[in-house]
N, C-alpha and C positions, 0 to 999 in steps of 0.2 A: 846221317853224321852232326853228332853235336861239333858246336866249336866253343873257344874260351873266350870270353866277353871281357877286356879290360873295364878296368873301375874306373871313371871318368869323372862319375857324379857318385858324393856322399850327403845325405841329408840325414839328419837327426833330430829326433822331434820327444818329447816329454808327454805322456798321458797323466792323468790323477785319474783313478777309478774307483770311484765310492762306491763302498760294499753295503749290501743289508744283513751283515754275518752271512753265515756257510751256506754256500750256494754258487751260483753263475752269475755272472756277468759277462751280455754279449756286447765282444769290443770290437767286431767284424768293421762294420760301418769307420769308427774311429780310424784304425789300420789302414780300411782302404782310402779315407781320405787323405791321409798325412803319403801315399804311395804315392797318389794322385798327384797332389801338392808338389812332391819332388822332382817331379818332370821325368824320372829313371823309365825309360821305355821298357827295357830287358834289363834283369837284373834278380836279388833277392832282399826282402825283407826281412832283416833279423825284430824280433819280437821280445824282451828280457822283462823279468821284474826283480827285484833288488828285493825281495824277501822271502823268509824263510817258512813261512807258514801261509801262503798262497802258493798259486803254479799257474800255467798258461796251459789252455789245452784246445786242439782241432777237435771238434766233435758232430756229430747229428745236430742243422740247425733246424729240422722240418718238425720232428718230435720229440716233445720235451720231454716225455717218459726216458730216453735215453739217458738224460741228466739225472732226471731223480731215479734209475736203476744204478747210474755209477754211483751218487750220493748214498744210496741204500748199500752198493755191495762195499765201499769204505765204511761206512757205519759197521759195518759185518767185522770185515779185516782188522780194522786199526780203530776199535771203541773208546772215548770219552771214558776217563778216567781207569784205565786200566792200570791194574795193581801192580804191570811187569815195567813201566813206567817210571823213572826215579825225578825225571826234571818235570815237575808241574808248578813252576813258578807262578805262572799267571794262571792257575785254575786248569781242571779237568782235562779242559781240551786242548790244552800245552802242547807237550810233545805229538798226541795223536795230531796235530796240524803238521806238524813238525816231519814229521813219516809219512804222512800223505803227500806233500811238499816234496820229499823227494823221492817218491813213487812218481811222481806224475811228472815234476819238472817244471823250468822257472824258464828256460828260453824256444823259443822255437825261430825255425827258418822256412817265407813261403816262397818261392818263385814268384819274379813279377814278370810281366809278357805284357806289351802292349798297353805298359804303363798302370796297371792292372793287376793285384792278386789274383794269381794263380791257384782258387782253391776248386774242389769239386762242387759239386751242384747243390749238397747237402751236408758243407762243410761251414762251418763258424769255426770263429775264435772266441773261447772265451776266457777270461781271468775265474777261475775257481777260489773262492776263498773258504778257508778250512777252519778257519777261528768261528766260533759263534757269534759274536757279536760285530756290527759294523766297523770296516773301517775304508783308511783312504790310501790306496794302491798306488805305487807307483809306479808305472810299464813307460822303456822307453823302445823306440822306434826306429832304426837304424836301416832306413834304404840304400842300395850300393848298387851301381850298375851303369851303363851308358842310355 
């Protein structure tokens, strides 16, 4: 039987994540370090990015082919320069980046137990850059619990 966990502690930190352009950046260790520093033993970690052309993803962390396959699937589903899109003010990857973001999301919530993220054995937390050029992305990590 589960029980409600009262929120007695809240810690919030920002990360700046440099990207190399389209692709994945593993932020698992950075997020876990913030969870440990929060001293929350039981609760949740909310990870949020305030951008509309990158997203957050929990994905396979052992085989990089999984992330390459995801990127190829999105390239087929939402191609750069598609004539369907009107919004292209910042180039042919502009609207496709927004669609990719809308499909994959900007927020994750991960349980915290014993002061650590409760990810599965093969799970990692990734910032997924959808633009082709490098960016500095902001991520906010809020840890709630006791």
